Residue, then its C-alpha position, 0 to 999 in steps of 0.5 A: x303836753x299840757x300848758x304849764x300855765x294851766x291850773x293843776x290839771x289832774x293829768x299833770x298831777x298824776x305825771x308828777x306823782x308818777x315821776x315821784x313814785x318812779x324816783x321812790x321805786x328807784x330808791x327802793x330798788x337800790x334799798x332792795x339791792x342793799x337788802x339782798x346784798x346784806x342777806x347774802x353777807x348774813x348767810x356768808x357770816x353765818x356759814x363762817x360762824x358755823x365753820x368757826x364753831x366747828x374749828x373751835x370744837x376741833x381745837x378744843x378737842x385737840x387741847x383736851x387731848x394735849x392736856x390729857x397727854x401732858x397729864x399722863x406724860x410722867x406716868x409714860x416716862x416712868x413706864x418707859x424707865x421701868x421697861x428699860x430697867x426690866x430689860x437690864x434685869x433680864x439676867x435675874x429673870x431665871x432667879x427662882x422664887x425659892x432662890x433664897x432657900x436654895x442659896x441657904x442650902x448651898x451655903x450649908x452644903x459648902x460649909x459641910x464640904x469645906x469641913x470634909x475638905x479640911x479633914x481630908x486635907x489634914x489626913x493627906x498632910x499627915x500621910x505625906x509627912x509621916x513615914x509609911x511603916x512597912x512600905x517600900x519606897x515604890x509603894x510609898x511613891x505610888x501612894x503619893x502619886x495616888x494622893x496627887x491624882x484626881x481623888x475624892x479630896x480633889x473632887x470635893x475641892x473642885x465641888x467646893x469651888x464650883x459651889x462658891x462660884x454658884x453662891x457668888x453668882x446667886x448673891x450678885x443676882x440677889x443684890x441686883x434684885x434688891x437694888x432694883x427693888x430698893x431693898x439694899x439693906x434688907x436681910x432675908x430674915x426681914x423679908x420672911x417676916 
């Protein structure tokens, strides 16, 4: 447009300056694109940080929960063991609070009945071995038959046997309960204290 040999005309200078500004503008547009890209990357990283912090909080909560469960696990296992033992002791569930005193009463009653039984047994033996004076053989046979039938003596004997079985069952329940409570060698007198 203008001669190259001209002396820096104003228009040539402005054109050069325009071209220089266009180059600078292109460079700045490139930098602007980089800036926008960095802004987007920054937003993505911030979002990632927020997600990571949320995830970290969730994981921390889970860790705390697991540590708490780990801490109470022995208690849970002990509870489970005690529940199992309690189910095993269902037979002792009906054992009364006054079972020990009832057991003592049964022992006393059993002892009294044993004494009565021994006394009656002695009388029966005396009757069987001694001749019955003044009775016919038929009457003596009837007496012996009566003695062999269900008499108060036999009833007492049966009652004694039943009481012995009851006492034995009560003693088993007491022993089982003592074993469960860890009181194997503790007597009733020590419990009363």
